[in-house]
C-alpha positions as CSV (number, residue, x, y, z in Angstrom):
1,M,21.3,-13.8,6.2
2,L,22.5,-12.1,3.0
3,F,22.2,-13.9,-1.0
4,S,25.7,-12.0,-1.3
5,S,27.0,-14.3,1.8
6,L,29.4,-17.4,1.6
7,I,27.0,-19.1,3.9
8,F,23.7,-18.3,1.3
9,L,26.2,-19.5,-1.4
10,F,27.5,-23.2,-0.4
11,I,25.5,-24.2,2.6
12,F,21.6,-22.9,2.4
13,L,20.7,-22.7,-1.0
14,P,22.2,-26.2,-2.1
15,I,20.4,-27.8,0.3
16,V,17.2,-25.6,-0.7
17,L,17.5,-27.2,-4.4
18,V,18.3,-30.3,-3.3
19,C,15.4,-30.5,-1.1
20,Y,13.4,-29.2,-3.3
21,Y,13.8,-31.0,-6.3
22,L,14.3,-34.6,-4.3
23,S,10.6,-33.8,-2.7
24,P,7.8,-35.7,-4.8
25,R,5.6,-32.3,-6.6
26,D,2.8,-32.1,-3.7
27,Y,5.2,-31.1,-1.0
28,R,7.4,-28.8,-2.8
29,N,5.7,-25.8,-1.6
30,S,6.0,-27.3,1.6
31,V,9.7,-27.5,1.6
32,L,10.0,-24.0,-0.1
33,L,7.9,-22.8,3.0
34,T,10.1,-24.3,5.5
35,F,13.0,-22.9,4.3
36,S,11.8,-19.6,3.9
37,L,10.9,-19.6,7.8
38,L,14.7,-20.7,8.5
39,F,15.7,-18.3,6.2
40,Y,13.6,-15.6,8.1
41,L,14.2,-17.0,11.7
42,W,18.1,-16.3,10.7
43,G,18.3,-12.7,10.5
44,S,15.1,-11.8,12.3
45,G,15.3,-14.1,15.5
46,W,12.0,-13.8,17.6
47,F,10.2,-11.7,14.7
48,L,9.5,-15.1,13.5
49,F,6.3,-15.8,16.0
50,I,5.2,-12.3,15.1
51,F,5.4,-13.1,11.2
52,V,3.4,-16.5,11.6
53,F,0.8,-15.3,14.1
54,S,0.0,-12.0,11.1
55,T,0.4,-14.8,8.5
56,V,-2.6,-17.2,10.6
57,V,-4.9,-13.3,11.3
58,D,-4.8,-12.5,7.5
59,Y,-5.3,-16.5,6.6
60,V,-8.2,-16.8,9.0
61,I,-9.7,-13.3,7.5
62,G,-9.2,-13.8,3.7
63,L,-10.8,-17.1,4.0
64,L,-14.1,-15.6,6.1
65,I,-14.3,-12.5,3.4
66,D,-14.0,-15.2,0.2
67,R,-16.8,-16.9,1.9
68,S,-19.2,-14.1,3.1
69,Q,-22.1,-13.4,1.9
70,C,-22.6,-9.8,3.1
71,S,-20.4,-7.3,0.8
72,R,-20.7,-5.2,4.2
73,A,-19.2,-8.2,6.2
74,A,-16.8,-8.9,3.7
75,R,-15.9,-5.0,4.2
76,R,-15.9,-5.4,7.6
77,W,-13.1,-8.2,7.7
78,L,-11.2,-5.9,4.8
79,I,-11.2,-2.9,7.3
80,L,-10.1,-4.7,10.0
81,S,-7.4,-7.0,8.2
82,I,-6.1,-3.4,6.9
83,I,-5.8,-1.6,10.3
84,F,-4.1,-5.1,11.9
85,N,-1.1,-4.6,9.4
86,L,-0.9,-1.2,9.3
87,S,-1.1,-1.2,13.0
88,L,1.9,-3.5,13.5
89,L,3.8,-1.6,11.0
90,A,2.6,1.5,12.6
91,Y,4.2,0.0,16.0
92,F,7.6,-1.3,14.7
93,K,8.9,1.5,12.0
94,Y,7.2,4.2,13.2
95,S,6.4,4.6,17.2
96,N,10.3,6.0,18.3
97,F,9.8,8.4,15.8
98,F,6.9,9.9,16.6
99,I,7.9,9.2,19.9
100,A,11.0,11.1,19.8
101,N,9.2,14.2,17.9
102,F,6.8,14.4,20.5
103,N,9.7,14.1,23.5
104,E,10.7,17.1,21.6
105,S,8.0,19.1,21.5
106,L,7.3,18.2,25.4
107,L,10.7,19.4,26.1
108,H,10.3,22.8,24.2
109,F,7.4,23.4,26.6
110,G,9.3,22.5,29.1
111,V,7.7,19.0,30.2
112,N,9.7,16.2,31.0
113,P,10.0,13.5,28.2
114,I,7.9,10.8,28.4
115,G,10.2,7.3,28.8
116,W,10.3,4.7,26.0
117,T,12.6,1.5,25.5
118,K,13.1,2.1,21.4
119,V,11.5,-0.7,19.4
120,I,13.6,-2.8,17.0
121,L,12.3,-3.1,13.0
122,P,11.6,-6.8,12.2
123,I,12.9,-6.7,8.6
124,G,11.1,-6.8,5.6
125,I,8.0,-5.5,7.5
126,S,7.5,-2.9,5.0
127,F,7.1,-6.0,2.2
128,F,5.5,-8.1,4.0
129,T,3.0,-6.2,5.2
130,F,2.4,-5.3,1.3
131,H,1.7,-8.5,0.1
132,K,-1.0,-8.9,3.0
133,I,-2.7,-6.1,2.3
134,S,-2.8,-7.3,-2.1
135,Y,-3.8,-10.7,-0.6
136,I,-6.8,-9.1,1.2
137,V,-7.8,-6.2,-1.4
138,D,-7.7,-9.2,-3.9
139,V,-9.8,-11.5,-2.4
140,F,-12.0,-8.5,-1.1
141,R,-12.4,-7.5,-5.0
142,G,-13.0,-10.9,-6.1
143,T,-10.0,-10.8,-8.3
144,R,-8.8,-14.0,-6.7
145,H,-10.3,-17.1,-4.6
146,A,-8.4,-16.9,-1.3
147,F,-5.9,-19.7,-0.5
148,I,-7.9,-22.7,0.8
149,S,-4.2,-24.2,2.1
150,F,-2.2,-22.1,4.4
151,V,0.7,-23.4,3.2
152,D,0.0,-22.1,0.1
153,F,-1.0,-18.8,1.6
154,A,2.3,-19.0,4.2
155,L,4.8,-19.5,0.8
156,Y,3.0,-15.8,-0.9
157,L,4.3,-14.0,2.1
158,A,7.5,-15.7,3.0
159,F,8.9,-17.0,0.1
160,F,12.8,-16.3,0.8
161,P,13.6,-14.8,-2.4
162,Q,11.3,-11.6,-2.2
163,L,10.9,-11.8,1.4
164,I,13.2,-8.9,3.1
165,A,13.3,-6.6,0.3
166,G,10.7,-7.6,-2.8
167,P,10.1,-7.3,-5.5
168,I,6.6,-6.5,-4.1
169,I,4.1,-9.5,-5.5
170,R,0.7,-8.7,-6.0
171,F,-1.5,-11.5,-4.9
172,H,-3.0,-12.3,-8.6
173,E,0.4,-12.4,-10.2
174,I,1.5,-14.8,-8.3
175,S,-1.6,-17.0,-6.7
176,E,-2.1,-19.4,-10.2
177,Q,2.2,-20.2,-9.6
178,I,1.8,-21.0,-6.3
179,K,-0.5,-23.7,-6.7
180,S,1.0,-25.1,-10.1
181,R,4.4,-24.3,-11.8
182,T,6.4,-26.0,-14.3
183,E,10.3,-26.1,-13.7
184,T,12.3,-26.5,-16.7
185,L,16.2,-26.7,-17.1
186,S,15.5,-23.7,-19.5
187,G,14.1,-21.7,-17.0
188,F,16.8,-22.9,-14.1
189,Y,19.3,-22.1,-16.3
190,Q,18.3,-17.9,-16.9
191,G,17.7,-18.1,-13.4
192,V,21.2,-19.2,-12.3
193,L,22.5,-16.4,-15.1
194,R,19.8,-14.0,-13.2
195,F,21.5,-14.6,-9.9
196,L,25.1,-14.3,-10.9
197,W,24.5,-11.2,-12.7
198,G,22.9,-9.9,-10.2
199,L,26.0,-10.7,-7.2
200,V,28.5,-9.4,-9.8
201,K,26.5,-6.2,-9.7
202,K,26.2,-6.4,-5.8
203,V,29.5,-7.5,-5.0
204,I,31.7,-5.7,-7.8
205,F,29.9,-2.3,-8.8
206,A,27.2,-1.5,-5.9
207,N,29.5,-2.5,-2.7
208,S,32.8,-0.2,-4.5
209,C,30.7,3.1,-5.1
210,G,28.9,1.9,-1.7
211,V,32.1,2.6,0.2
212,I,33.0,6.0,-1.3
213,A,29.0,6.9,-0.6
214,D,28.9,6.1,3.1
215,T,32.9,7.5,3.5
216,V,31.7,10.6,2.4
217,F,28.0,10.5,4.5
218,G,30.0,9.5,7.3
219,L,32.0,12.6,7.4
220,D,31.7,15.6,9.9
221,I,29.1,18.1,8.1
222,G,31.9,20.8,8.7
223,A,33.8,18.9,5.8
224,I,31.4,18.7,2.9
225,D,32.4,21.2,0.0
226,F,31.3,21.1,-3.9
227,K,33.3,18.4,-4.5
228,L,32.8,15.6,-1.9
229,A,28.6,17.0,-2.2
230,W,28.6,16.0,-5.6
231,L,31.5,13.1,-4.9
232,G,29.1,11.5,-2.2
233,I,25.7,11.7,-4.2
234,F,26.8,10.8,-7.5
235,S,28.3,7.6,-5.7
236,Y,24.9,6.9,-3.8
237,T,23.0,7.7,-7.2
238,L,24.7,4.5,-8.7
239,Q,25.2,2.5,-5.5
240,I,21.6,2.6,-4.3
241,Y,20.6,1.3,-8.1
242,L,22.9,-0.6,-8.5
243,D,21.8,-2.4,-5.5
244,F,18.8,-2.8,-5.3
245,S,18.7,-3.7,-8.8
246,A,21.0,-6.6,-8.2
247,Y,18.6,-7.6,-4.7
248,S,15.7,-8.2,-7.8
249,D,17.7,-9.4,-10.1
250,M,19.1,-12.3,-7.6
251,A,15.3,-13.1,-6.0
252,I,14.3,-13.0,-9.7
253,G,16.8,-15.8,-10.8
254,L,16.0,-17.8,-7.7
255,G,12.5,-17.6,-8.0
256,L,12.6,-19.0,-11.9
257,M,15.2,-22.0,-10.2
258,F,12.2,-23.2,-8.9
259,G,9.5,-22.3,-11.2
260,F,8.6,-18.8,-10.1
261,K,8.2,-15.6,-12.7
262,L,8.3,-12.5,-10.7
263,P,7.8,-9.7,-11.6
264,E,11.0,-7.3,-13.0
265,N,11.4,-4.3,-10.6
266,F,14.0,-2.2,-12.6
267,N,13.9,-0.4,-16.2
268,R,17.4,1.2,-16.7
269,P,15.6,4.4,-14.1
270,Y,18.2,6.3,-14.9
271,S,17.4,6.7,-18.8
272,A,14.0,8.6,-17.9
273,V,13.1,11.4,-19.8
274,S,10.8,12.8,-17.1
275,I,10.3,12.4,-13.5
276,T,7.2,10.4,-14.6
277,D,8.9,7.9,-16.8
278,F,11.5,7.2,-13.9
279,W,8.9,6.2,-11.8
280,R,7.9,4.0,-14.7
281,R,11.8,2.4,-14.4
282,W,12.0,2.5,-11.0
283,H,11.1,0.3,-8.2
284,M,8.2,-0.7,-10.4
285,S,6.6,-3.3,-8.1
286,L,6.0,-0.5,-5.3
287,S,4.6,1.7,-8.2
288,R,2.3,-0.6,-9.0
289,F,1.2,-1.8,-5.6
290,F,0.8,2.5,-5.1
291,R,-1.4,2.8,-8.3
292,D,-3.6,-0.4,-7.7
293,Y,-4.1,-0.3,-3.6
294,V,-4.2,3.6,-2.9
295,Y,-4.0,6.1,-6.3
296,F,-6.8,4.2,-7.9
297,P,-9.1,3.9,-5.0
298,L,-8.7,7.3,-4.0
299,G,-9.8,8.4,-7.5
300,G,-6.9,8.4,-9.7
301,N,-7.2,10.7,-12.1
302,R,-11.1,10.4,-12.3
303,L,-12.0,13.2,-10.6
304,G,-10.8,16.1,-11.7
305,V,-7.7,17.7,-12.3
306,Y,-6.9,19.4,-8.6
307,R,-8.3,16.2,-6.9
308,T,-5.1,14.4,-9.3
309,Y,-2.9,16.5,-7.9
310,I,-4.0,15.7,-4.5
311,N,-4.4,12.2,-4.7
312,L,-0.8,11.9,-6.4
313,M,0.6,14.3,-3.3
314,I,-0.7,11.7,-1.1
315,V,1.1,8.5,-2.4
316,F,4.0,9.9,-2.6
317,I,3.8,11.0,0.8
318,L,3.3,7.4,1.5
319,C,5.8,6.2,-0.7
320,G,8.4,8.5,1.2
321,M,7.5,7.5,4.8
322,W,7.0,4.0,3.3
323,H,10.7,4.1,3.2
324,G,11.5,5.4,6.4
325,A,10.7,7.1,9.6
326,N,12.4,10.5,8.9
327,W,11.1,13.1,8.1
328,T,14.2,13.0,5.0
329,F,11.9,10.5,3.6
330,L,8.8,12.9,3.8
331,I,11.0,15.6,2.1
332,W,11.9,13.0,-0.4
333,G,7.9,11.8,-1.1
334,L,7.3,15.4,-1.4
335,Y,10.2,16.3,-3.6
336,H,9.0,13.5,-6.1
337,G,5.6,14.2,-6.0
338,G,5.8,17.8,-6.4
339,L,7.7,17.3,-9.3
340,L,5.1,15.2,-10.8
341,V,2.8,17.7,-10.5
342,I,4.6,20.0,-12.0
343,E,5.3,17.6,-15.3
344,R,1.4,17.7,-15.3
345,L,0.9,21.3,-15.5
346,T,3.4,22.2,-17.9
347,G,3.2,19.2,-20.1
348,L,6.6,18.2,-19.6
349,R,5.9,14.2,-18.8
350,T,4.5,13.8,-23.0
351,L,7.1,12.3,-25.2
352,D,5.6,12.8,-28.3
353,A,7.8,13.4,-31.8
354,E,10.8,15.5,-29.7
355,S,14.2,15.5,-31.6
356,T,17.0,13.4,-30.2
357,A,19.1,16.5,-29.0
358,L,15.6,17.0,-26.6
359,L,15.6,14.0,-25.2
360,V,19.2,13.6,-24.3
361,L,18.8,16.8,-22.6
362,K,15.4,15.7,-20.8
363,R,17.7,12.6,-19.7
364,I,20.7,14.9,-18.3
365,S,18.6,17.0,-16.5
366,T,16.1,14.0,-15.1
367,F,18.7,12.4,-13.9
368,L,20.3,15.6,-11.7
369,L,16.6,15.9,-10.3
370,V,16.9,12.7,-9.2
371,M,20.1,12.9,-7.6
372,V,19.4,16.2,-5.8
373,G,16.6,13.7,-4.4
374,W,18.6,11.5,-3.8
375,V,20.2,13.4,-0.8
376,F,16.9,13.4,1.9
377,F,17.1,10.0,0.7
378,R,20.6,9.1,1.9
379,S,20.9,11.9,4.5
380,S,20.6,10.7,8.2
381,S,19.0,14.5,9.3
382,L,17.3,17.6,7.6
383,A,20.4,18.8,8.7
384,Q,22.7,17.2,6.9
385,A,20.4,17.2,4.0
386,K,21.2,20.9,4.1
387,V,24.5,20.7,4.3
388,F,25.0,18.9,1.1
389,I,22.3,20.8,-0.7
390,K,24.5,23.4,-0.4
391,G,27.4,22.2,-1.0
392,L,26.0,20.9,-4.4
393,F,25.3,25.0,-5.2
394,I,27.8,26.7,-3.5
395,P,31.5,25.5,-4.8
396,V,33.3,26.4,-1.8
397,Q,36.3,24.1,-1.9
398,M,38.1,22.3,1.2
399,P,41.1,19.8,1.4
400,V,40.3,16.3,1.1
401,P,39.5,14.1,4.3
402,L,42.3,11.6,4.6
403,E,39.4,8.8,4.8
404,V,38.1,9.9,1.5
405,L,41.6,9.8,0.3
406,L,41.6,5.9,1.7
407,V,38.8,5.1,-0.4
408,L,39.3,6.8,-3.5
409,N,42.0,3.5,-4.6
410,G,42.2,2.6,-7.7
411,R,39.5,-0.1,-7.5
412,N,36.9,1.4,-5.8
413,V,37.4,4.1,-8.5
414,F,37.8,2.1,-11.8
415,F,34.6,0.0,-10.7
416,L,32.9,3.7,-9.9
417,L,33.7,4.6,-13.4
418,V,32.1,1.4,-15.5
419,A,29.3,1.7,-13.0
420,A,28.4,5.4,-14.1
421,L,28.6,3.6,-17.4
422,V,24.9,2.9,-17.5
423,L,24.5,6.6,-17.4
424,F,25.0,6.8,-21.2
425,L,23.5,3.8,-22.7
426,P,20.5,3.1,-25.2
427,R,17.4,3.3,-23.2
428,D,16.6,0.2,-24.2
429,F,19.9,-1.4,-23.8
430,S,19.5,-4.5,-21.1
431,G,22.9,-6.1,-18.8
432,A,20.6,-9.1,-18.4
433,G,19.5,-9.8,-21.7
434,F,23.1,-9.4,-22.8
435,I,24.4,-11.8,-20.1
436,I,21.3,-14.2,-20.1
437,K,20.3,-15.9,-23.1
438,E,17.8,-18.8,-22.9
439,K,19.6,-21.9,-23.6
440,P,23.0,-22.4,-23.7
441,T,24.8,-21.5,-26.7
442,I,28.0,-20.8,-29.0
443,I,27.1,-17.0,-29.3
444,A,26.4,-16.9,-25.5
445,V,30.2,-18.4,-24.7
446,P,31.9,-15.1,-24.7
447,Q,28.9,-13.9,-21.8
448,L,29.8,-17.2,-19.8
449,I,33.4,-16.4,-19.8
450,I,32.8,-12.8,-18.7
451,I,30.4,-14.1,-16.0
452,V,32.2,-16.7,-14.3
453,I,35.5,-14.7,-14.6
454,M,33.0,-11.9,-12.3
455,V,31.6,-14.3,-10.0
456,F,34.8,-15.3,-9.7
457,Y,36.5,-12.4,-8.8
458,S,33.1,-11.6,-6.4
459,I,33.3,-14.7,-4.2
460,T,37.0,-13.9,-3.8
461,A,35.9,-10.8,-2.4
462,L,33.3,-11.8,0.0
463,A,35.8,-14.3,1.2
464,S,37.9,-11.4,2.1
465,G,35.3,-10.1,4.0
466,S,34.8,-6.7,2.3
467,Y,31.4,-4.8,2.8
468,N,28.6,-6.3,2.3
469,P,24.9,-4.5,3.0
470,F,22.1,-4.2,1.0
471,I,20.6,-0.9,1.3
472,Y,16.7,-2.0,1.2
473,F,17.0,-4.2,3.9
474,Q,16.4,-1.5,6.2
475,F,13.3,-0.7,5.3
């Protein structure tokens, strides 16, 4: 069930809000958990039982770790939980990839491939797996105690605003809010506006960019030339940011409606002036997870320069593979890890006392490097990525295919150009901050009028059955 769907907007969400606020405070977590499980059931079917089973396993392990008098025993339970969760993730997300590559190797040596029925990927498994690891590790470290209430623990994993595509919420960030929180009218008002702002970003801007990007990337690779390669990757660069940040806006807004303050996930990443700066601004909840639960345990930057470089590459290899079981994601991770190492070697990651002109130059070059990286992220194969990379740098011209001309209509081009304004705004500008005020005021009236008009337009577009997927649902 998409946040940007009519059934969610006009049926599911209103029912949840009514039931939540009519329920006694002691039962509100149970209400949220019930509707969260129904939300997951709607999109995942029988995978709900796997989710519930794994939740029970980690609930028990969390209690065993918390109550263990022996650190060695607690460590064994920690290792068991991590192996259990990563094994589930590996089976559902990577088994098809490994079997396909193994079979290719067998064919190379003239051996018949093994029989295999493709495994279907449960939606959200990458996200709730990381939530469970955060819970178990935080309990093991003593950062937080395990939940006694199964409802509270299950709600941490299943809370529907962040269940499918994040943000990735480390357990210590939200544990107290799950046990006790205060819902306010001001918070609810901010949540509604934040949600609507995300809806507008998704339906109007991200979808317009996405139609163009998907059309170009859907072409036969022989049709890709210089202009189409740049058109496709530029459209996708805008789409993935607007799409995923829109989902995060909606998730954060929904959380506020129920009294939760979820962590921010984006901070103007395309205004970054280095790749290091980019990863401090892009998918920040994922960066924080890998920092706290992978990079620091590996030693971080405490074990010398070369070990720091190795740790960075390990983190970004894992980051790439976390996004998908394809060589393209591995290359994308290696690409970003390599750029971070180069920045450390050359000192380009620093921002000390630099001129405005130099900062502008670094911002442009960083954006171009990120955009080239998105070629690997978006391409369905290394062969397609190779063609797009070649197209970006070799100015070959061919006729524009009809399907591309059809999507380059006035509406899509206009919203693509408006979306591109995000590239030129000041680094500290926030669209959400411009739209959302703490309380309804006269000053906020113009913003409210603007967003009401755009929301009405968005709902009209949804009613027409227009293009509407979320990119990060596939991860």
